[in-house]
N, C-alpha and C positions, 0 to 999 in steps of 0.2 A: 506381225505388224511393225511397221517402221516406228522407231522411237520418236516421240514428239518432244523436242527440246528447243534450244535456241539455235536458229538456223545459221546465223553468222555471228561469230565472236572473235575476239582477239585472244581468247584463252585456249588452252589445249583442246583439240577436237575430242568431243565426248562420244560421238557416234560415227561410225564409218559404214555406210551402206546398211544401216539398221542394226549394226552390232556394236555394243559398247566397247570403247577403247579402254586401255588401262586407266586413263584419267577419268573416264566415265564410270568405270566400276568403282573407283575410289569415291567419286562423288555420290553414287548411289548408296554405297555402304555408309557414308557419313550421314546420309539423309534418313536412315531408318529410325534414328532416335527421336525424330521430330514428328509428333502426332497431332493431327487436327482433331482434337477431342470433340469439338462441337462448333457449329456455325449457325447463325440465324440472321434473318433479315428483319430489321426494325424500321418501319416507316414512321418517321418522327415529324410528320407534318410538312415535309418538303414536297413540293410538286414536281420538281425537276431532278431531284437526286434521291437516292436510296442509301441507307446505311446498313452495313453488314458487320457483325461482330464475329471474329474468329477466335476460338479458345485453343491455344497451343500449349502442348506440354513437350518437354525434351529432357534429355539425360535421365531416362527411365522414370520420368515423373518428378524428378527433383526440382525442376524449374517449370514454371507455367506463366502464362500471360495472355491478355486479351489484346487483339489487334483489331482496331475499328477502321473500316474502309468506307469511304464515300464513293458510290458508284455514279457514273455519268451516262444516264440513258439518253440524253440529248445528243451526246457525241458518239456513242457506240450502242445504239438501241438493241441490236441483235445480241451482242456480247453480254450486255446487262440482263436481258431477258433470259438468255440461256443460263447464265450463272445463277440467277435467282431461282430458276426452276430446279436446277440441280441442288441448290441449298434447301429449298422447300421440300424436295423429295427425300432429303436426308442422305443423298448419295455421297457427300463429302465426309459425313460423320465417321470418325475413327480411322480415316485414311492417313497416310504418311506423306511427308515431304521427302520424296525419294532422291532428290538431287539437291545438294547444298554445295555452293562454290564460294569460297572465301572472298569477301569484298566484292561480290558480284550479284548473287541472287539465291533464293531458295525456291524450289519448284515442287508442286504437288498437284493433286487433282486426279490422279489415275486411280479411280475407284474400282476398277475391274481387275487389274493385274498388280498394282502397287509397285511397279518397277519402271514406269515411263513408257511402256509399250501399249498401254490400253487407255480406257476411257472413251467417251463419245458424247455428242451433243445430247441435250435433254429431250429433244424432239426433232422432227424433220424440219430442216430449214432450207431444203432444196439442193443440198450438196451431199454426194456420196464419196467419201475420201477425197474431197476437193473437186469432184466432177459434177457440174450442173446438168449434164446430159443424161444422167441415170434416173429412172423413175423410182419413186419411193418404194413401190411394190417389188422392185428388183434390187433393193439395197438393204442389207442386214442392218439392224439397229446399231450394232457395234461399229458400223462404218459411217454413221451420221455425223457430219461436220457442219461448220458454220462459215459463212463468207467473211473474208477479211474486211475490217473497217480501219485499217492502219493509216489511212489518209485523213483522219479526223482532226489532225493538228495537235494531238496530245503527244508529248514527248516522254521518253524513258528517263524521267527525272528521279532523284532519290525518293523513296517511299511511295512508289506507284505499283499498281497491279497490271499485269499484261498477260495476254494469251499465248501459251506455248503451242507449237505446231511443228510439222515437218518443214523441210525446205520448199515444199510445193505450196502454192497459194490455196487458201480456203480449206485448210486441213486442221484448224483448231476444233477442239471438241469439248473437253472438260478440264484439261490440264492448264494450269496458270502458274505464274511466278511472281514473287514479291521482291522488290528491289530495296536493299537496305539504304540507310542514310549516308553511307560512304561510297556509293556507286552511282555512276552516271553513264550507262551503256548506250550512248547516243547512236552507235552504229546499228542499233535495232530499230531506230525510228523509221517509219514507213514500211517496215517488214512485219513486225508484230504489233498487235492492237492493244494500246493502253486503254483501259476502260474504267479506271478509278484511282483514287488517291488515299493513302493511309493517313488518317487524321489523328490517330492515337495509337500508341503501342509500337511504333516503328523501331524503338530501341530493342524490342524483342527480336525482330527480324535481323537487326544488325548483330545482336549477340549470338544468334544462331549461325549467321553466315560468317 
């Protein structure tokens, strides 16, 4: 399966035709120390937003912190629904952030392979590896993806969460990335879907990246 990462960056290419480059291998190696120990959805009386708490540990458990994310279902309804379903199913628990790039982002969510080549949508959203022309009955669950919502007006600003995917459209599944407070990767705007904002604990993302 093709690696699902950041399709267009000004940083060294991490994947070439689905194979990690040396830079990508280094990024993956650095990421194995970051574990998503637990994650839960907490509806706190908001009607248009949802709150998610991510419990992170890194450096073999020597460091830990809570990252709180406000999700935007009005702006990215499918992404938020998919993300919440994966959270509620426990799919993210104990997974790693397999890719960490200094001053750029940390990426996780591959709950099947833990290396950036796996993961999938929580349910059928009408796309099979980005193809809307395939029937659900002919699409393996591991190939379930979600449609892009990258034109929602949300930008890749510091302390946001966005969906990772291949360079092809509609190939997001479960992998996501968090942007630290010292990064503004605006070249991703309109390509990857931003679906939430870190409201607390962004310093942990920055420390990791």
